[in-house]
C-alpha positions in Angstrom: -95.5 25.5 49.4 -97.0 23.3 52.6 -95.1 20.1 53.3 -94.3 18.0 56.3 -94.1 14.1 57.5 -95.2 12.6 60.3 -94.5 9.4 62.5 -97.6 7.5 63.7 -97.6 4.5 66.4 -101.0 3.0 67.7 -101.1 0.3 70.2 -104.6 -1.4 71.5 -105.1 -3.9 74.1 -108.3 -5.6 75.1 -110.1 -8.5 77.0 -113.6 -10.0 76.2 -114.9 -10.8 79.6 -118.3 -11.4 78.6 -119.1 -14.6 76.8 -122.8 -15.0 77.3 -123.7 -15.2 73.9 -120.6 -16.0 72.1 -117.2 -17.8 73.1 -114.2 -16.8 71.1 -111.2 -19.2 70.8 -109.2 -15.8 71.9 -110.3 -13.6 74.5 -107.3 -10.8 74.3 -106.8 -8.4 71.6 -103.3 -6.5 71.3 -102.2 -4.6 68.2 -99.2 -2.4 67.6 -99.2 -0.2 64.4 -97.2 2.4 63.1 -96.5 4.4 59.9 -94.5 7.1 58.5 -97.0 9.6 56.0 -96.2 12.8 54.3 -97.7 15.9 52.8 -96.7 18.2 49.6 -99.2 21.2 48.9 -98.8 24.2 46.6 -100.6 27.2 45.8 -100.0 29.1 42.8 -101.3 32.8 41.5 -100.8 33.3 38.3 -102.9 36.5 38.1 -104.9 38.4 40.5 -107.9 36.7 39.3 -106.6 33.0 39.3 -105.1 30.4 42.1 -104.3 27.2 41.9 -104.0 24.3 44.3 -102.6 21.1 44.5 -101.7 18.4 47.4 -100.4 14.8 47.5 -100.6 13.0 50.8 -100.6 9.7 52.3 -102.3 8.4 55.5 -103.1 5.6 57.2 -105.8 4.1 59.4 -104.9 1.8 62.5 -107.8 -0.4 63.2 -109.9 0.6 66.5 -111.6 -1.7 69.2 -114.7 -1.2 66.8 -112.9 -2.6 64.1 -111.6 -5.5 66.0 -113.7 -6.2 68.6 -117.1 -5.8 68.1 -119.6 -8.7 68.1 -123.3 -8.5 66.8 -125.5 -10.8 65.1 -128.0 -9.4 61.9 -130.0 -11.5 59.5 -128.3 -14.7 60.7 -124.8 -13.1 60.2 -122.4 -13.1 63.2 -119.4 -10.4 63.2 -116.6 -11.7 65.4 -113.6 -10.1 66.1 -110.6 -10.5 64.0 -106.9 -10.2 66.1 -105.0 -10.2 62.8 -106.6 -7.1 61.1 -104.3 -4.4 59.9 -104.2 -0.9 59.1 -105.5 0.6 55.7 -103.5 3.0 53.7 -104.6 6.0 51.8 -102.6 7.9 48.6 -104.2 11.1 47.7 -104.2 13.4 45.2 -106.1 16.6 44.6 -106.1 19.7 42.6 -108.3 22.8 42.1 -108.8 26.3 40.5 -110.5 29.2 41.6 -111.6 32.0 39.4 -112.4 35.5 40.8 -114.5 38.2 39.5 -115.6 41.9 39.7 -112.3 42.8 42.1 -113.3 39.2 44.0 -116.5 39.9 45.0 -117.3 37.0 43.0 -115.5 33.3 42.8 -116.2 30.1 41.1 -114.0 26.9 41.9 -113.4 23.4 40.8 -112.2 20.8 42.8 -111.1 17.2 41.9 -109.5 14.2 44.1 -108.4 10.6 43.9 -107.7 8.7 46.6 -106.2 5.1 46.0 -107.0 2.7 49.4 -104.6 -0.2 49.8 -105.2 -3.0 52.6 -108.9 -1.8 53.0 -110.8 -2.7 55.8 -114.0 -4.1 54.8 -117.2 -6.7 56.1 -116.4 -10.4 55.0 -117.4 -14.4 55.5 -114.7 -15.6 57.7 -113.6 -18.6 59.3 -112.8 -18.9 63.1 -111.1 -22.0 64.4 -111.9 -23.3 61.1 -115.5 -22.8 61.5 -117.6 -21.0 59.1 -120.8 -21.1 61.4 -121.4 -20.1 64.9 -123.5 -20.6 67.8 -124.8 -16.9 68.9 -127.3 -16.6 71.6 -128.6 -20.3 70.9 -129.0 -20.2 67.0 -126.7 -21.4 64.1 -124.8 -18.0 62.0 -122.5 -17.6 59.8 -119.3 -16.2 60.9 -118.3 -12.5 59.2 -115.4 -10.5 60.5 -113.7 -6.8 59.4 -110.8 -8.1 57.0 -108.3 -6.7 54.8 -108.3 -6.7 50.9 -106.3 -5.5 48.3 -107.1 -2.0 46.8 -109.6 0.3 46.2 -110.3 3.9 44.9 -112.2 7.0 45.4 -113.0 9.7 43.3 -114.9 12.9 43.2 -115.2 16.9 42.3 -116.6 19.9 43.6 -118.0 23.1 41.8 -118.8 25.7 43.5 -119.5 29.4 43.3 -120.3 32.1 45.8 -120.3 36.2 45.6 -122.5 38.9 45.1 -124.1 39.9 41.6 -125.8 42.9 42.9 -126.3 45.6 45.6 -127.1 44.0 48.7 -127.9 40.3 47.0 -125.4 37.5 46.9 -125.6 33.8 45.9 -123.6 30.4 47.0 -123.9 26.7 45.7 -122.1 23.6 44.8 -122.4 20.5 43.4 -120.2 17.3 44.6 -119.9 14.1 42.9 -118.2 11.1 44.3 -117.5 7.3 43.4 -115.9 4.5 45.3 -115.1 1.1 43.8 -113.2 -1.6 45.1 -110.4 -3.2 42.3 -110.0 -6.4 43.3 -113.8 -7.2 43.3 -115.3 -4.6 41.5 -117.6 -4.1 44.1 -119.1 -0.2 45.3 -117.5 0.9 48.2 -119.9 1.3 51.1 -121.0 4.9 52.4 -120.6 6.8 49.4 -122.6 9.4 48.8 -124.6 10.1 46.0 -124.7 13.1 43.5 -125.6 16.2 46.0 -125.2 20.3 46.6 -127.1 23.2 47.3 -128.4 27.0 46.5 -128.4 30.0 48.2 -129.9 33.4 47.3 -129.9 35.9 50.2 -130.6 39.7 50.4 -128.7 41.6 53.1 -128.9 44.9 54.1 -127.9 46.9 57.4 -129.7 44.6 60.2 -131.5 43.0 58.1 -130.9 39.1 56.1 -133.1 36.7 54.4 -132.2 33.9 52.9 -133.7 31.1 50.2 -132.0 27.6 50.2 -132.3 24.4 48.4 -130.7 21.4 49.4 -130.6 18.4 46.9 -129.4 14.8 46.5 -129.3 12.3 43.7 -130.8 8.7 44.5 -128.7 6.2 46.2 -128.9 2.4 44.4 -129.2 0.2 46.7 
């Protein structure tokens, strides 16, 4: 059994001193955020060849200086600071099962997890001083900023194997699937990897070792 509670407080204070490309209505940034997070995990071994693991946890991410202070222009969209940005929270559940073979010389495992994000941070169109456009480096651009949305989820799983199946021969490999989606707009979350994995086979004897490995990934839709 493994459990714990953590209290975290973050304080951020910054001032913009360069208005060469854009003049902000408020040049000062000040954020104070705190949260209590917890974890509860258990590992259970019903027999010598089986192990079951589960964990429930919570977490939060306080906006950093890059989240609230970045200014950049891309494809006619100008990202500006949002001093009202709030932390995002995560609630996680994960469980796994391990099966051992041949006196634990070979093992397989299956791990699945689900994460609920609340108040998640994403980039969206934004109004600054009741204006939806802004002059940036002499050109008009749409105003965007990091903002808080409602809920999103990430779900995934990994199957793995490793061990020896003959004298001096070993294999190991895994395959991982992940999906992330927003619950309020039904849009895919950014930075979610496609299906990926690896497989390796090797020979080892005394001081000699040779390996052949294969890493693969499915296509990622635009």
